[in-house]
N, C-alpha and C positions, 0 to 999 in steps of 0.2 A: 699493819701489825698489828697481834694475839699479843697480848699483855698477862704475865704474871704477877699476880700478888704475892707478896711474900714480908714476912717480918725479919728484920734485920736489928742489931744493937751498935748504935754506935757512940761515939763521945760524946757529951752534952754541950761542950762547946762548938765542936764539928757539924753538929746539928744546927744552932743560933746560925752559923756563920750561913748552912746549906739556904737553911728558911729566908736570911736577910737577900741573898743572891737572887734565890725564886720570889721573892717580891719584887725586887727590884728590878729583875729580868720579868715581870708578868708571865712565869711559867712556875709547873708545878715543879715541887719536891723530888716528886719521881722525877720527872724530867733531867730536874739538875744531876742527881746522882746518877742515874743512865748515860748522861753525856760523858760524866767522869767515869765511871768504870768502862765504856767504852776507847776513850782517849786512854785511861792505863793500858786495857787490855791489847789495845791497837802496837802492835808491834813495831812499826814504822817512830812512835812516838815513845816507846819505851828507852829507858835507859839503864836501867836496873838488870837487862840480859844481855851478859855478854856473849860473844859470837865465839861458838866450839872452834877449839883448835882441830887442823886435820889431825885424822889419827896418821900415826905412823904405818907403816905397808913393809913388809921383810919378804925376799928371796925366798924361796924355800921349794919344795916338795907338795905343797899341798898339805891337807892332814896324815896326820901319825898312821901308821896302820894299826885296826883293831878300836879306832876313837868311831865312837855312833855322836852324831851330831844331833842326834834328837832323844836320847838318852841324860835328862838332866844327871840324872844322881850318879852313873858313869862318872860321866864328865867332872863333878865335882870330885868324887872319888879318885880320878886320876889326877887331877891339880892339885888335891891335898895328898899327896905322897913325897912332895918335898923334894922331888931329883927336877934337877936341870933339864926343860925340854929337850937341847940336844940328848941328852941322856937317854932320853926315850927311845930315837928313831932306830 
């Protein structure tokens, strides 16, 4: 594994805790922080990521006439007219 050398700023108390745990485990501070980051970023262990709600689907005839899905500006203009979608059909 290739290691990236970087500088981070962390709270003094947190650094003392990490340094103590590294000493107790006979490991480096970088190893302790790396392991903590891996656990925090692992979706299986993360509790702060809520599952996405399913998106609603509607029956219909598809894209409205004259709508170009590749033209963001035109789509924005169409949505900003304030007219109900059914009125545009």
